[in-house]
C-alpha positions as CSV (number, residue, x, y, z in Angstrom):
1,X,10.6,-26.0,-9.9
2,X,13.9,-27.6,-11.3
3,X,16.1,-26.7,-8.3
4,X,13.3,-28.1,-5.9
5,X,12.1,-31.7,-8.5
6,X,15.9,-32.3,-8.3
7,X,15.8,-31.3,-12.5
8,X,12.6,-34.2,-12.8
9,X,10.1,-32.1,-13.6
10,X,8.7,-32.1,-16.7
11,X,8.2,-29.0,-19.5
12,X,4.5,-29.6,-19.7
13,X,4.6,-28.1,-15.9
14,X,6.9,-26.0,-16.6
15,X,5.1,-24.8,-18.8
16,X,1.4,-25.3,-16.1
17,X,3.4,-22.9,-14.2
18,X,4.5,-20.4,-15.9
19,X,0.8,-20.6,-17.2
20,X,-0.1,-19.1,-13.5
21,X,2.5,-16.8,-13.4
22,X,1.4,-15.3,-16.7
23,X,-2.8,-15.8,-15.8
24,X,-2.2,-14.1,-11.9
25,X,-0.2,-11.0,-13.9
26,X,-3.3,-10.6,-15.8
27,X,-5.4,-11.1,-13.0
28,X,-7.4,-7.9,-13.2
29,X,-7.2,-5.5,-10.7
30,X,-10.4,-5.0,-7.5
31,X,-10.4,-1.6,-6.9
32,X,-11.7,-2.1,-3.1
33,X,-15.6,0.0,-2.7
34,X,-15.1,4.1,-2.0
35,X,-11.3,4.9,-3.0
36,X,-11.7,7.0,-6.2
37,X,-14.1,8.8,-4.4
38,X,-11.5,8.8,-1.2
39,X,-8.5,9.8,-3.4
40,X,-10.3,12.7,-5.4
41,X,-11.6,13.6,-1.6
42,X,-8.2,13.7,0.0
43,X,-6.1,15.2,-3.0
44,X,-8.2,18.2,-3.2
45,X,-7.3,18.8,0.1
46,X,-3.5,17.4,0.6
47,X,-1.2,16.5,-1.4
48,X,-0.6,12.5,-2.3
49,X,1.4,10.0,-3.6
50,X,0.8,5.9,-4.2
51,X,3.7,4.6,-2.8
52,X,3.9,0.4,-3.3
53,X,5.9,-1.9,-3.1
54,X,6.8,-4.5,-5.6
55,X,7.9,-5.4,-9.2
56,X,8.2,-2.4,-11.0
57,X,6.7,-3.9,-14.2
58,X,3.7,-5.7,-12.2
59,X,2.8,-2.2,-9.8
60,X,3.1,-0.7,-13.0
61,X,1.1,-3.1,-14.9
62,X,-2.4,-3.1,-12.2
63,X,-2.1,1.0,-11.7
64,X,-3.4,1.2,-15.0
65,X,-5.6,-1.4,-14.9
66,X,-7.2,-0.2,-11.6
67,X,-8.1,3.1,-13.1
68,X,-7.1,5.2,-10.8
69,X,-3.4,6.2,-12.4
70,X,-4.6,9.7,-13.4
71,X,-5.1,10.2,-9.5
72,X,-1.6,10.4,-8.3
73,X,0.6,12.6,-9.1
74,X,4.0,10.7,-8.2
75,X,3.6,6.9,-7.5
76,X,6.3,5.7,-5.7
77,X,7.1,1.7,-6.7
78,X,9.2,0.5,-3.9
79,X,10.6,-2.8,-3.1
80,X,10.7,-2.4,0.7
81,X,8.1,-0.3,2.7
82,X,10.6,0.2,6.0
83,X,11.1,3.6,7.7
84,X,14.2,4.4,5.8
85,X,11.9,4.4,2.5
86,X,8.6,6.5,3.8
87,X,12.0,8.7,5.3
88,X,13.4,9.4,1.6
89,X,9.7,10.3,0.1
90,X,9.7,12.7,3.5
91,X,12.7,13.6,2.5
92,X,12.3,14.2,-1.4
93,X,8.8,16.8,0.0
94,X,10.5,18.6,2.8
95,X,7.5,17.2,4.8
96,X,8.2,16.3,8.7
97,X,7.0,13.1,9.5
98,X,4.4,14.7,12.3
99,X,2.6,16.1,8.6
100,X,3.0,12.9,7.3
101,X,-0.8,10.3,6.4
102,X,-0.2,7.0,5.3
103,X,-3.4,5.3,4.4
104,X,-3.3,1.7,4.1
105,X,-4.6,-1.8,4.6
106,X,-1.6,-3.8,6.1
107,X,-0.8,-2.8,9.4
108,X,3.2,-4.2,9.6
109,X,4.0,-2.8,5.5
110,X,1.9,0.6,5.0
111,X,1.6,1.8,9.4
112,X,4.2,0.3,11.3
113,X,7.5,2.0,9.6
114,X,5.1,5.7,9.2
115,X,4.7,5.3,12.9
116,X,7.9,4.4,14.0
117,X,9.1,8.1,12.2
118,X,6.2,9.5,14.5
119,X,4.0,10.0,11.3
120,X,-0.2,9.3,11.5
121,X,-1.3,6.0,9.9
122,X,-5.0,5.6,8.8
123,X,-5.6,1.7,8.4
124,X,-8.9,-0.3,6.8
125,X,-8.5,-4.4,6.8
126,X,-8.9,-5.8,4.1
127,X,-10.4,-9.5,4.0
128,X,-7.1,-11.3,2.5
129,X,-3.9,-10.4,4.1
130,X,-0.5,-12.1,3.7
131,X,0.4,-14.5,7.4
132,X,3.6,-12.4,7.2
133,X,2.0,-8.8,7.2
134,X,-0.3,-10.1,10.4
135,X,3.2,-9.7,12.4
136,X,3.4,-6.7,13.5
137,X,4.3,-4.7,16.5
138,X,1.7,-1.5,16.2
139,X,-0.1,-1.6,19.6
140,X,-4.4,-0.9,18.6
141,X,-4.3,1.9,21.2
142,X,-1.4,3.5,19.4
143,X,-2.4,7.1,19.6
144,X,-1.7,8.4,16.0
145,X,-3.4,5.1,14.4
146,X,-6.5,5.9,13.3
147,X,-9.4,3.2,12.1
148,X,-11.3,3.0,8.7
149,X,-13.5,0.3,8.1
150,X,-14.0,1.9,4.2
151,X,-12.4,3.8,2.0
152,X,-15.2,6.0,2.4
153,X,-13.9,6.8,5.8
154,X,-10.6,7.6,5.0
155,X,-11.7,11.3,3.5
156,X,-12.5,12.0,7.8
157,X,-9.7,10.5,8.7
158,X,-7.4,12.5,7.4
159,X,-9.4,15.7,7.8
160,X,-9.4,14.6,12.0
161,X,-5.8,14.2,12.1
162,X,-4.8,17.5,11.2
163,X,-7.4,19.0,13.3
164,X,-5.6,17.7,16.1
165,X,-2.4,17.8,14.7
166,X,-2.2,21.6,14.3
């Protein structure tokens, strides 16, 4: 703000910007309906890892405020969701990509990098998506992509992938 205004921004306006940032970081986390039940069902059959992108402190706080921390024995907070990041996680689990399913709401960040490695994706669109996330190279007829309108459909989608992948 200081650079953008050639140092003409007032202290009052700076305080407003800081307050907006503080409120954003403390904003309640809205958990999508069915997520707790879906993750619990999936974790009963397969190992689960939460992979999230962003600032370490902010993401840790969001995970705690979500009330879902207890569902994930492993959480990866990464600076970028790209094929190399997912490849590193898969290598740590000694898991071939074709045995990995990523469930997420972003085709660009969650699904596309996993598909590039030969993995599978379950996409649940979210009502609000960044314009940046809308730009992706995933075809609607991608054979390793499943669509789930709600989180309640995730366990069945993952089970169907496993059944067809054996």
